[in-house]
MIFITOR-686174 format. One line per 10 residues: number of its first residue (from 1); their letters; for each residue z, y, x of N, C-alpha, C, CB. Coordinates in steps of 0.05 Angstrom, whole numbers. Each point is the difference from the previous one (the first is absolute). Glycine has a CB too. Layout:
REM MIFITOR-686174
NUM = A = Z/Y/X/Z/Y/X/Z/Y/X/Z/Y/X ~ ...
REM end
This chain:
REM MIFITOR-686174
1 = MKRALLVIDI = -35/-988/-442/-6/30/7/-2/15/-32/-30/-13/52 ~ 41/36/-46/7/16/-19/-12/25/9/41/-24/-14 ~ -60/38/-3/-14/24/8/12/30/-10/-41/-33/1 ~ 37/53/7/1/28/-6/-25/12/7/48/2/6 ~ -61/16/-27/-19/19/9/12/28/4/-34/-28/-24 ~ 26/41/45/12/26/7/-22/20/-2/36/-20/30 ~ -38/36/-54/-22/16/3/6/27/5/-22/-30/-27 ~ 13/38/53/12/20/13/-19/26/-2/24/-35/29 ~ -5/61/-32/-13/25/-5/-29/-1/-11/30/16/35 ~ -39/-27/-60/-30/4/-1/6/27/-26/-27/-61/14
11 = QKDYFPGGKM = 25/82/-2/4/24/-13/-18/21/1/39/-12/7 ~ -41/30/-29/-25/17/-1/-7/15/24/10/4/-46 ~ 7/8/60/-8/20/30/-17/-18/17/48/28/5 ~ -46/-53/-7/-20/-19/17/-28/-4/-11/39/-25/12 ~ -46/36/-34/-24/-4/-9/-20/25/-1/24/-35/-22 ~ -50/35/21/-16/23/-5/13/24/-13/-35/-32/-2 ~ 41/54/17/11/27/-14/23/-2/8/-25/7/-39 ~ 39/-25/50/25/2/3/6/15/35/5/-47/-41 ~ 21/47/39/8/13/24/0/-18/26/29/29/-31 ~ -36/-54/31/5/-14/28/-26/-24/-11/66/11/18
21 = ELVGSEEASL = -91/-3/-16/-20/-22/-17/-1/-16/28/-36/29/-44 ~ 32/-58/35/2/-25/16/-33/-12/-7/63/-10/-5 ~ -71/-3/28/-25/-10/3/1/-27/-18/-9/23/49 ~ -5/-25/-75/3/-25/-15/23/-1/-15/-22/-20/32 ~ 33/40/-42/26/0/-17/-13/-14/-23/28/45/15 ~ -49/-36/-32/-1/-12/-24/-7/-25/-1/-8/38/-15 ~ -9/-55/35/-9/-22/7/30/-19/1/-48/22/28 ~ 70/-13/-13/19/-14/7/18/-2/-27/-6/13/53 ~ 5/10/-64/19/4/-20/-11/-23/-26/12/59/17 ~ -38/-68/-15/-7/-19/-22/5/-24/14/-34/25/-25
31 = RARELIDGFR = 30/-31/53/14/-25/4/29/-9/-5/-33/5/27 ~ 49/23/-25/25/-3/-10/4/-5/-24/10/22/28 ~ -30/-12/-46/11/-10/-29/-9/-26/-4/-1/44/-22 ~ -16/-59/39/-2/-23/-6/22/-19/10/-44/13/-2 ~ 56/-8/17/28/-10/13/21/2/-17/-12/11/42 ~ 14/20/-55/23/2/-18/-9/-17/-31/16/51/26 ~ -40/-52/-35/-9/-17/-18/12/-34/5/-44/37/-1 ~ 32/-46/22/7/-25/8/33/-6/4/-49/2/23 ~ 61/13/-13/31/0/-4/7/3/-27/7/18/42 ~ -15/-7/-56/12/4/-26/-3/-24/-16/-9/47/2
41 = KGGEELIHIQ = -20/-57/0/-4/-24/-15/19/-23/10/-49/15/-8 ~ 51/-23/35/15/-16/9/32/4/-6/-38/-5/31 ~ 43/25/-39/33/10/-8/15/-1/28/4/-23/-53 ~ -21/36/74/12/3/28/8/29/3/-30/-38/20 ~ 55/38/0/10/27/2/-22/20/8/45/-20/13 ~ -41/46/-21/-16/19/5/18/30/1/-40/-32/-23 ~ 36/44/49/16/21/1/-20/26/10/44/-33/10 ~ -42/54/-28/-16/26/1/15/14/24/-15/4/-55 ~ -1/10/71/19/17/19/-18/27/1/23/-41/33 ~ -5/62/-36/-5/27/-6/9/17/25/6/-8/-52
51 = HIVQSPNAPF = -19/28/64/10/10/24/4/33/-12/-27/-39/41 ~ 46/51/-39/9/22/-6/11/19/26/8/-25/-46 ~ -22/41/51/9/20/19/16/25/-12/-40/-16/27 ~ 67/15/-19/18/18/-9/-3/29/12/29/-39/-7 ~ -45/43/25/-2/27/16/-12/16/-18/-6/-16/44 ~ 11/46/-50/-20/14/-13/-24/9/9/32/8/-17 ~ -34/-16/48/-25/7/14/-11/-27/0/14/40/30 ~ -12/-61/-49/-15/-26/4/-30/2/10/30/-18/-35 ~ -43/3/52/-28/0/-1/-19/-11/-21/12/1/41 ~ 10/-20/-51/-14/-17/-24/22/-15/-9/-48/-6/17
61 = FGAGTPGAEI = 46/-3/-45/22/-21/-10/28/20/-9/-20/-45/37 ~ 11/74/-36/23/16/-12/16/-6/-26/-26/32/22 ~ 50/-33/-20/11/-7/-26/-5/17/-24/33/-19/27 ~ -37/3/-47/-16/15/-21/-24/11/-6/34/3/2 ~ -53/-13/23/-28/14/-2/-18/-26/-16/3/36/51 ~ -29/-34/-57/-13/-15/-12/-12/-22/24/-7/39/-40 ~ 5/-28/66/-7/-17/16/18/-23/6/-23/35/13 ~ 49/-32/-15/18/-16/2/-1/-24/-15/21/36/11 ~ -32/-36/-38/1/-21/-13/-14/-26/-1/12/34/-15 ~ -3/-54/16/-15/-27/-6/-25/4/-9/37/-22/-11
71 = HPNVQPLPGE = -63/9/21/-28/5/-5/0/-15/-27/-20/3/51 ~ 4/3/-69/-6/-14/-23/-8/-27/4/-12/39/-18 ~ 2/-41/35/-15/-27/3/22/-25/10/-48/29/13 ~ 70/-23/-9/23/-13/9/30/3/-15/-28/4/41 ~ 21/6/-65/24/10/-14/23/-19/-9/-33/30/-14 ~ 58/-26/21/18/-25/-9/2/2/-30/27/-1/44 ~ -19/-27/-48/0/-5/-39/32/8/-2/-40/-50/-15 ~ 45/56/-6/29/2/-9/17/-28/11/-15/31/-47 ~ 38/-22/62/20/-23/5/-13/-7/29/13/-20/-54 ~ -33/27/68/-7/-3/23/17/13/23/-41/-6/-23
81 = RLLVKHHVNA = 53/-4/39/12/11/27/-16/22/7/15/-43/18 ~ -2/73/-10/-14/17/8/27/12/19/-44/5/-42 ~ 33/-9/73/17/11/21/-5/27/11/5/-45/9 ~ 12/63/-10/-12/29/10/15/-5/31/-1/39/-52 ~ -19/-29/72/11/2/23/-4/24/15/-4/-42/-3 ~ 17/53/23/1/25/17/-8/-2/30/36/14/-31 ~ -42/-38/36/-9/-6/27/-21/-20/2/43/11/15 ~ -60/-6/3/-25/-20/11/6/-30/-2/-13/35/35 ~ 36/-43/-32/10/-29/0/13/0/-32/12/-8/62 ~ -28/-16/-77/11/-1/-30/33/-14/0/-56/-7/-20
91 = FKDTPLQTWL = 65/-4/45/19/-15/5/23/21/7/-31/-41/13 ~ 21/67/-6/25/18/8/8/11/-24/-13/13/45 ~ 46/-13/-46/13/15/-17/-7/-5/-29/2/31/35 ~ -7/-57/-37/-13/-9/-28/15/-27/-4/-52/21/5 ~ 53/-30/-37/10/-24/-2/-21/-24/0/36/24/-23 ~ -61/-21/32/-17/-19/5/5/-30/11/-19/42/4 ~ 27/-42/24/12/-23/10/17/-11/-21/-1/17/46 ~ 26/-6/-57/14/-11/-17/-14/-13/-23/30/30/16 ~ -46/-17/-31/-14/-7/-21/-14/-26/4/-4/47/-11 ~ -15/-49/36/-12/-21/3/16/-27/8/-34/33/9
101 = REKGITDVVI = 58/-28/1/18/-23/11/14/-9/-30/11/22/56 ~ -5/-3/-73/14/-9/-25/-22/-17/-17/35/43/-2 ~ -62/-41/4/-19/-11/-13/-10/-30/22/-15/55/-27 ~ 29/-59/43/-7/-25/21/-26/0/8/30/-28/-20 ~ -39/56/27/-28/1/9/-5/-6/28/-7/30/-32 ~ -10/-45/39/-2/-8/29/-32/11/13/34/-48/-13 ~ -50/56/-8/-21/11/6/-10/21/-9/-3/-33/8 ~ -4/56/9/-5/25/-10/-34/3/6/55/19/9 ~ -68/-9/-32/-23/9/2/-4/33/-5/-11/-50/-15 ~ -1/60/37/-6/32/-1/-25/5/-2/35/11/23
111 = CGMMTSMCVD = -35/8/-37/-26/19/-6/9/34/-3/-25/-46/-29 ~ 1/57/34/4/31/-6/-7/18/24/39/-13/-32 ~ -26/38/28/-11/21/20/27/11/14/-45/14/-30 ~ 41/-9/53/-21/1/22/-1/-25/15/5/47/5 ~ -21/-57/4/0/-25/18/9/9/23/-36/-23/-18 ~ 31/44/30/13/10/22/29/13/3/-45/4/3 ~ 54/-3/-24/25/9/-1/21/-14/-21/-23/42/15 ~ 26/-35/-36/16/-17/-19/0/-29/-8/-2/40/-12 ~ -25/-49/14/-9/-26/-1/9/-17/30/-42/19/-35 ~ 39/-5/59/5/-10/22/31/-5/3/-42/21/15
121 = AATRAAADLG = 57/4/-23/35/-5/3/10/-21/-16/8/46/6 ~ -23/-44/-35/18/-22/-20/-7/-29/10/-2/30/-45 ~ -24/-32/57/-3/-26/11/12/-6/20/-33/1/-16 ~ 36/13/34/15/-8/28/28/-1/-8/-32/23/35 ~ 46/-5/-58/26/-6/-7/5/-23/-11/3/39/-4 ~ -21/-46/-15/2/-30/-12/0/-21/16/-19/16/-33 ~ 1/-17/49/2/-18/23/27/-7/20/-46/17/-3 ~ 54/12/12/22/-5/14/24/-11/-21/-17/37/35 ~ 20/-31/-57/21/-10/-21/-4/-28/-8/4/46/-18 ~ -24/-58/35/-5/-20/-10/-17/-17/-23/31/15/22
131 = FNTHVAADAC = -46/3/-36/-16/-13/-20/-26/-6/14/23/24/-38 ~ -36/-40/32/-30/-12/0/-15/27/-12/10/-58/-9 ~ -24/70/25/-14/20/-6/-30/3/-4/36/10/19 ~ -47/-2/-46/-33/1/5/-5/22/-11/-14/-44/0 ~ -10/56/15/-11/27/-8/-27/-8/-10/24/29/35 ~ -30/-14/-60/-24/-5/-16/-18/17/16/19/-9/-49 ~ -33/2/64/-18/25/17/-20/16/-20/-2/-31/46 ~ -7/17/-61/-20/21/-19/11/11/-20/-33/-23/7 ~ 60/26/-6/20/14/-22/8/19/17/19/-36/-31 ~ -22/47/53/8/24/14/-19/17/5/31/-23/18
141 = AAPDLRSGSE = -24/49/-8/-21/16/12/19/23/21/-38/-6/-49 ~ 22/15/63/12/22/22/-17/21/2/22/-32/28 ~ -15/57/-17/-11/24/4/-19/-2/26/40/22/-23 ~ -58/-3/25/-8/11/23/27/13/18/-49/10/-26 ~ 48/-17/51/20/14/14/-13/10/29/39/-30/-27 ~ -23/49/34/-7/15/26/18/-6/21/-16/36/-25 ~ 4/-42/46/12/-4/29/-14/19/19/10/-51/-8 ~ 2/72/10/-9/25/18/-17/9/-14/5/-14/42 ~ -32/16/-32/-23/10/-8/-21/-21/-15/10/32/39 ~ 4/-57/-41/-18/-24/-7/8/-2/-29/-3/-27/48
151 = IIPGRTVHNA = -15/21/-67/3/-13/-29/1/-24/3/-22/28/-23 ~ 40/-48/10/-2/-28/0/-2/-5/-29/25/-10/43 ~ -49/1/-53/-9/-10/-25/22/-13/-16/-43/-6/21 ~ 53/8/-44/14/-15/-10/-4/-29/-7/8/39/-7 ~ -30/-47/4/-5/-30/3/10/-15/26/-41/12/-26 ~ 33/3/47/9/-8/28/30/0/-1/-41/21/23 ~ 62/-2/-30/25/5/3/9/-24/-20/0/55/14 ~ -12/-61/-38/10/-20/-15/-2/-31/9/-8/34/-32 ~ -14/-36/50/-7/-24/13/19/-8/26/-48/11/-18 ~ 48/13/30/17/0/23/36/-11/-5/-39/43/14
161 = FLAALGSLVA = 44/-26/-35/30/-9/-11/2/-30/-9/7/50/-18 ~ -28/-57/7/-3/-29/-17/3/-19/23/-34/13/-42 ~ 12/-11/57/-2/-14/32/31/-4/12/-52/27/12 ~ 67/-2/-13/27/-3/18/16/-16/-20/1/48/31 ~ 1/-40/-53/19/-15/-15/-5/-29/-6/7/42/-18 ~ -36/-49/17/-5/-26/-4/3/-20/29/-31/20/-41 ~ 31/-8/60/4/-12/24/28/-15/6/-32/36/13 ~ 52/-22/-21/27/-9/-2/17/0/-19/-7/10/33 ~ -2/12/-53/25/5/-17/-2/-10/-27/7/39/25 ~ -35/-40/-33/-2/-6/-27/-21/-16/-4/20/36/-11
171 = RVESTRDILS = -27/-51/-9/-28/-17/-8/-15/28/-15/22/-61/-12 ~ -48/66/18/-21/18/-9/-25/-14/-11/17/31/32 ~ -12/-28/-59/-20/-15/-17/-14/20/-23/30/-47/9 ~ -51/31/-27/-8/20/-22/19/-10/-18/-51/9/8 ~ 37/7/-31/18/0/-22/-6/-26/-12/2/50/-6 ~ -26/-54/6/-9/-26/-14/16/-27/15/-51/23/-11 ~ 54/-26/33/16/-19/12/29/-2/-5/-32/5/30 ~ 44/18/-36/28/4/-3/0/-11/-30/12/44/36 ~ -28/-36/-53/0/-7/-28/-3/-32/-8/-20/48/-5 ~ 6/-55/25/-11/-32/-2/26/-16/5/-51/7/21
181 = RRG = 74/3/-14/24/-17/7/24/14/-23/-15/-11/60 ~ 29/-8/-66/22/8/-18/22/-2/11/-19/-12/-35 ~ 39/33/29/30/1/13/15/-21/-13/1/51/8
REM end
């Protein structure tokens, strides 16, 4: 087994005061930081992913805006890979799959934001591409969502997506459990 950590879209717009605040973003970013530190210490592959929306009417993550910046809790170090993406799925129109294959990666660990969108898309894509896929449940966050007149709490959205991913797509586990195994 050779692992890579994908840190997906932990950007300022998802935090308090941002344009798309998520439920539990601060806590999730701190768990993601633990994963990053563990992967760095173990010399394992680490890829930071940043979503940039190229439309001038971007609701969040607009190119060149402060909200699109990587959050300070998970800043890449000089020399670490940073992948900029323009779609929900981190594998779409990016070199991500090529990078992972070139490094001989068999297992992908995913953390980040939003559980219900970019984390879900990357997890499903990684599994479809044949990677053993893991999601750090406590290192992800989701927003409150509206369905008609009903507001679905972000914690419920997060748990529902993790339950779906964990049923057939990926192994959903805690940061602590992921870090207890070495790649």
